[in-house]
Structures are given as structure tokens and as C-alpha cells.
C-alpha positions in Angstrom: -9.7 -5.5 -8.4 -8.6 -3.7 -5.4 -9.8 -0.3 -4.1 -7.3 1.1 -1.7 -7.3 4.0 1.0 -4.7 5.0 3.3 -4.7 7.8 5.8 -1.0 8.6 5.5 1.0 6.6 3.3 -0.8 6.5 -0.1 1.8 8.1 -2.0 4.4 5.5 -0.8 1.9 2.6 -1.7 1.4 4.3 -5.0 5.1 4.5 -5.9 5.7 0.9 -4.8 2.8 -0.4 -6.9 3.7 1.6 -10.0 6.9 -0.4 -10.1 5.0 -3.6 -10.6 1.6 -2.5 -12.1 0.5 -0.5 -15.1 -3.3 -0.7 -14.2 -3.4 1.5 -11.3 -5.7 4.3 -11.2 -6.2 7.3 -8.8 -9.5 8.8 -7.9 -10.1 11.9 -5.8 -12.8 11.0 -3.1 -14.5 12.7 -0.2 -15.2 10.6 3.0 -18.8 10.3 3.8 -18.3 10.6 7.4 -15.5 12.9 7.9 -15.9 15.1 4.8 -12.1 15.2 4.2 -10.5 15.0 0.6 -8.6 11.8 -0.1 -7.3 9.7 -2.8 -8.4 6.2 -3.6 -6.2 3.5 -5.6 -8.0 1.4 -8.1 -5.8 -1.6 -9.2 -6.4 -4.7 -11.3 -4.3 -7.6 -10.7 -4.0 -11.0 -11.9 -5.2 -13.5 -9.3 -1.8 -15.2 -8.8 -0.3 -11.8 -8.0 -2.9 -11.2 -5.5 -1.5 -12.3 -2.2 1.7 -10.6 -2.9 0.0 -7.3 -3.5 -1.7 -7.4 -0.4 1.3 -8.4 1.7 3.3 -5.5 0.1 0.4 -3.1 0.9 0.2 -4.1 4.4 4.2 -3.8 4.8 3.7 -0.1 4.0 0.6 0.5 5.8 -0.7 -2.1 8.1 -4.0 0.0 8.5 -4.6 0.5 4.9 -8.2 -0.2 3.9 -8.7 -2.4 1.0 -11.8 -3.7 -0.8 -11.3 -6.6 -3.3 -13.7 -8.0 -5.8 -13.5 -10.6 -8.4 -13.5 -9.2 -12.0 -15.1 -11.6 -14.6 -13.6 -9.7 -17.6 -11.3 -6.8 -18.2 -11.2 -5.0 -21.7 -8.1 -3.1 -23.1 -5.2 -2.0 -21.2 -2.3 -4.6 -21.0 -4.7 -7.6 -21.1 -5.8 -6.5 -24.7 -9.2 -8.1 -24.6 
């Protein structure tokens, strides 16, 4: 699972990721320090695709803020569990 924030290039990242991933969700968030409205991407990705995903994001925005976590199980969506 990846949570992703980008100051200026989130739309470009979103369009690029949507081509390869159907598990992308957008959240409206407010910066805790800046109090500015932003969007955050939540993306579930298979482990074998993780390195490619991070490289693709950093090609678009080297300053993107990414938080990743291992997910034990995913129910529904394209995984159908």
C-alpha cells in the first residue's frame, strides 16, 4: 500500500498510475502544519510491482512524499478475496 502526496504534480502522477492500476483512490486532505487543501492518493500494488511504481512516481516528481506499508490481506476489488 502506498500513500502519496505531491505539491504540484499529483494530477500527472494520477493519470500515469491510472493507466496501470485500478486500485487507486483519491482523498481530500488538509495539511496539519500548512492547513492547505490537498489530495492524497492511496494505491494498492502487488509486491513485484512496487519498485517500478516508486521509480515511475519519482520520474514525475522527485520530491513526492510516499508512505508505504505491507498489507496482509486485501478483500474485494481486482483481487477478489
